[in-house]
C-alpha positions as CSV (number, residue, x, y, z in Angstrom):
1,M,105.8,20.7,106.1
2,T,104.4,20.0,102.7
3,G,104.1,16.3,101.6
4,H,103.8,15.1,105.0
5,V,100.2,12.5,105.5
6,A,99.8,12.7,108.9
7,A,98.7,16.7,108.7
8,S,95.0,15.8,109.1
9,D,96.2,14.4,112.9
10,C,96.0,17.6,114.6
11,E,99.7,17.7,116.2
12,A,101.7,20.3,115.1
13,L,104.0,19.2,112.1
14,R,108.0,20.1,113.0
15,P,110.7,19.9,110.8
16,G,112.7,16.9,110.6
17,R,112.6,12.8,110.6
18,I,110.0,12.8,113.4
19,G,107.2,15.4,112.3
20,Q,104.9,14.4,114.9
21,P,106.5,13.3,118.1
22,A,103.6,12.9,120.4
23,N,101.7,10.7,118.0
24,T,105.2,9.2,116.9
25,V,106.3,7.7,120.1
26,S,102.4,6.8,121.0
27,S,102.1,4.8,118.1
28,L,104.4,1.9,120.3
29,A,101.1,1.3,122.2
30,F,100.2,-1.1,119.3
31,V,104.0,-2.7,119.1
32,A,103.7,-2.9,123.5
33,A,100.3,-4.2,122.9
34,A,100.7,-6.9,120.9
35,V,103.1,-9.0,123.9
36,P,100.1,-9.0,126.1
37,I,97.9,-9.9,123.1
38,A,100.5,-13.0,121.9
39,R,100.5,-14.8,125.7
40,V,96.9,-14.8,124.8
41,A,97.7,-16.5,121.7
42,R,99.9,-19.0,123.2
43,R,97.7,-19.9,126.2
44,G,94.7,-21.9,123.3
45,R,93.6,-19.3,121.7
46,P,95.5,-18.8,118.2
47,A,93.5,-16.8,116.3
48,W,95.1,-13.6,118.3
49,L,98.5,-14.1,117.1
50,A,97.9,-12.8,114.1
51,V,95.7,-10.1,116.0
52,A,98.9,-9.2,118.4
53,L,101.5,-9.3,114.7
54,A,99.1,-6.6,113.0
55,A,99.1,-5.0,115.6
56,A,103.2,-4.6,116.1
57,V,103.0,-4.1,112.4
58,E,100.4,-1.2,112.8
59,G,102.3,0.0,115.2
60,L,105.1,0.5,113.3
61,G,103.3,1.8,110.5
62,S,102.0,4.7,112.7
63,V,105.4,5.5,113.5
64,A,106.7,6.0,110.1
65,Y,103.0,7.6,109.1
66,H,104.1,10.3,112.3
67,G,107.3,10.2,111.9
68,P,108.5,10.8,108.3
69,G,105.1,10.7,107.3
70,S,106.2,9.6,103.4
71,R,103.7,7.6,101.3
72,W,105.5,5.0,101.6
73,A,104.3,5.2,105.3
74,K,101.2,6.0,104.7
75,G,100.8,2.7,102.6
76,L,102.3,0.7,106.0
77,H,100.2,2.4,108.0
78,D,97.1,1.5,105.8
79,V,98.2,-2.1,105.5
80,G,98.7,-3.0,108.9
81,L,95.4,-0.8,109.9
82,V,93.4,-3.3,107.5
83,A,95.0,-6.4,108.8
84,L,94.1,-5.2,112.5
85,V,90.3,-4.8,111.7
86,L,90.5,-7.8,109.7
87,T,92.9,-10.4,112.2
88,I,90.7,-8.9,115.6
89,S,87.2,-9.3,113.7
90,A,88.6,-13.2,112.6
91,A,89.7,-13.7,116.4
92,V,86.8,-12.7,118.3
93,A,84.5,-14.7,115.8
94,R,86.9,-17.8,116.7
95,D,86.1,-16.9,120.2
96,G,82.3,-16.8,119.5
97,H,81.9,-14.2,121.6
98,G,80.7,-11.8,118.5
99,A,79.3,-8.7,119.4
100,R,79.6,-9.0,122.9
101,V,82.7,-7.5,125.1
102,S,83.4,-6.2,128.4
103,P,82.1,-3.3,129.6
104,R,86.2,-2.5,129.8
105,T,86.4,-3.2,126.5
106,G,83.7,-1.2,125.0
107,G,84.6,1.4,127.1
108,L,87.9,1.9,126.2
109,A,87.0,1.3,122.5
110,V,84.2,4.6,122.3
111,S,86.0,6.0,124.1
112,A,89.2,5.9,121.2
113,V,87.0,7.0,118.6
114,A,85.4,9.3,120.1
115,L,89.1,11.4,120.4
116,H,90.1,9.8,117.4
117,T,86.8,11.8,115.8
118,L,87.1,14.7,118.1
119,S,90.9,16.1,118.2
120,R,91.6,16.0,114.2
121,T,92.8,18.8,112.4
122,G,89.8,21.3,112.9
123,G,87.6,19.0,115.7
124,P,86.9,21.3,119.1
125,L,89.5,19.4,121.0
126,C,92.5,19.7,118.7
127,S,95.2,21.8,120.1
128,C,98.0,21.5,117.2
129,R,100.9,22.9,119.7
130,S,99.9,21.2,122.7
131,P,102.6,19.0,124.2
132,L,99.4,16.0,125.1
133,Q,97.5,15.5,121.8
134,G,94.3,13.7,121.6
135,H,95.2,11.8,118.7
136,A,98.5,10.1,121.0
137,V,95.7,9.1,123.7
138,F,93.4,7.6,120.8
139,H,96.4,5.6,120.0
140,L,97.1,4.6,123.4
141,L,93.2,3.7,124.2
142,A,92.6,2.3,121.1
143,A,95.5,-0.6,122.2
144,A,94.2,-0.8,125.4
145,A,90.6,-1.6,124.1
146,L,93.0,-4.2,122.1
147,V,94.2,-5.9,124.9
148,S,91.1,-5.9,126.4
149,A,89.7,-7.3,123.5
150,A,91.6,-10.0,123.9
151,A,91.4,-10.8,127.2
152,D,87.5,-10.7,127.4
153,G,87.7,-14.4,126.2
154,S,90.4,-15.7,128.8
């Protein structure tokens, strides 16, 4: 499929509105993660509300990116990703635990980054026709790391 922006994320592109089904569905993990993160914000840590909103935007942007895969979808995905990085950095700094993260959060984050790197198109863990996609698992690990980071200060 020409013109689809998510071609570097390994999963074979399919014709139709959802170019990468596994990566599209797994993107909803960020939307789901917004719920427990928002609960953290309501328990007296308001900076995490921005993280919850950014996670939801990133999730919807990622659905658009891996689904229809248009240029506007890439823009929404990228805006959500930048917002997520900025808001989580601010929330962690405001909580005062800076570079200290729990082993659980660190393990999830490191695993997510490693899997993202190794499962890209052409990477050693890329199997473009497999129903289990490394990038889809990356979405799940990254969303879990966000929830874990929010819980670290609780």
